[in-house]
C-alpha positions as CSV (number, residue, x, y, z in Angstrom):
1,M,14.4,135.1,-56.2
2,S,15.0,136.9,-59.5
3,I,14.3,135.3,-63.0
4,G,18.1,134.9,-63.4
5,S,18.3,133.0,-60.2
6,R,15.2,130.8,-61.0
7,I,17.0,130.0,-64.5
8,K,20.1,128.9,-63.0
9,E,18.2,127.1,-60.2
10,R,16.2,125.1,-62.8
11,R,19.2,124.5,-65.1
12,T,21.2,123.1,-61.9
13,E,18.2,121.0,-61.0
14,L,18.5,119.3,-64.6
15,H,22.3,119.0,-64.2
16,I,23.0,120.8,-67.4
17,T,25.8,123.2,-67.9
18,Q,25.4,126.9,-69.4
19,E,27.0,125.6,-72.6
20,Q,24.5,122.8,-72.9
21,L,21.6,125.2,-72.2
22,A,23.0,127.6,-74.6
23,D,23.3,124.9,-77.4
24,Q,19.6,123.8,-76.9
25,I,18.1,127.1,-77.3
26,G,20.6,128.5,-79.9
27,V,22.5,131.2,-77.9
28,T,26.0,131.5,-76.5
29,K,27.3,130.4,-73.2
30,G,27.7,134.1,-72.4
31,A,24.1,134.9,-72.9
32,I,23.2,132.1,-70.6
33,A,25.5,133.8,-68.1
34,N,23.9,137.4,-68.8
35,Y,20.5,136.0,-68.1
36,E,21.2,134.3,-65.1
37,N,23.3,137.3,-63.6
38,E,20.4,139.6,-64.8
39,V,22.6,141.4,-67.3
40,S,19.9,140.8,-69.9
41,T,16.8,139.0,-70.4
42,P,15.8,136.7,-73.2
43,K,13.5,138.1,-76.1
44,I,10.3,136.3,-76.1
45,G,11.0,134.0,-78.9
46,L,14.1,132.9,-76.8
47,M,11.9,132.7,-73.9
48,Y,9.9,130.2,-75.4
49,R,12.7,127.9,-76.1
50,L,14.3,128.5,-72.9
51,L,11.0,127.4,-71.0
52,D,11.0,124.3,-73.2
53,A,14.7,123.6,-72.6
54,L,14.3,124.0,-68.8
55,D,10.9,122.0,-68.9
56,C,8.9,124.7,-66.9
57,D,6.5,127.3,-67.3
58,A,6.7,131.1,-67.4
59,N,5.1,131.2,-63.8
60,Y,7.9,129.4,-62.5
61,L,10.5,132.0,-63.8
62,H,8.3,134.9,-63.1
63,Q,6.5,133.9,-59.8
64,D,8.7,136.2,-57.5
65,N,8.2,139.2,-59.7
66,M,4.5,139.0,-59.8
67,K,2.9,141.7,-57.3
68,E,-0.4,140.9,-55.7
69,S,-3.0,142.5,-57.6
70,T,-5.1,145.0,-55.6
71,F,-8.3,146.7,-56.4
72,E,-7.0,149.9,-55.8
73,A,-5.0,149.9,-59.0
74,C,-7.9,148.5,-61.1
75,S,-11.5,148.1,-61.3
76,T,-13.5,145.0,-60.0
77,P,-15.9,143.3,-62.5
78,E,-18.8,145.0,-60.8
79,E,-17.3,148.4,-61.1
80,F,-16.3,147.9,-64.5
81,N,-19.6,146.8,-65.8
82,K,-21.5,149.4,-63.5
83,L,-19.2,152.4,-64.2
84,I,-16.2,152.1,-66.6
85,R,-18.2,150.6,-69.5
86,K,-20.9,153.4,-69.2
87,Y,-18.0,156.1,-69.1
88,R,-16.3,154.8,-72.1
89,A,-19.7,154.8,-73.9
90,L,-20.1,158.7,-73.5
91,D,-19.0,161.4,-75.9
92,N,-16.4,163.9,-75.0
93,R,-19.0,166.2,-73.3
94,G,-20.3,163.5,-71.3
95,K,-16.8,162.4,-70.2
96,H,-15.8,166.0,-69.4
97,L,-18.9,166.3,-67.0
98,I,-18.5,163.1,-65.3
99,E,-14.7,164.4,-64.6
100,L,-15.9,167.5,-63.4
101,V,-18.5,166.0,-60.9
102,L,-16.1,163.4,-59.7
103,E,-13.2,165.7,-59.0
104,T,-15.6,168.1,-57.0
105,E,-16.8,165.2,-54.8
106,Y,-13.3,163.8,-54.5
107,Q,-12.1,167.1,-53.2
108,Q,-15.1,167.5,-51.0
109,C,-14.1,164.1,-49.5
110,K,-10.7,164.9,-48.8
111,R,-11.9,168.0,-46.4
């Protein structure tokens, strides 16, 4: 379910019209229709007012857009402390050497 669908779903649960919601957050009825139809999304300031008006939190609206976090795309806390923090502390020469060794070992493993 999209953010727009969640906005509409919550608005309907509260038995309020697009016009009423628009009045509550200070936009036009057309803006609400655009949010619900995914034509546009509210800017951050409006999003806070929208969350208040819909009596929900951001997790409710964004829950279907959030992807599972995998450790393939980011480091674990242990990896960060053991490797990344040390790498970031190196000067350019040290970083270059680490990158050379890493690339060499990576290519070796791919064979």
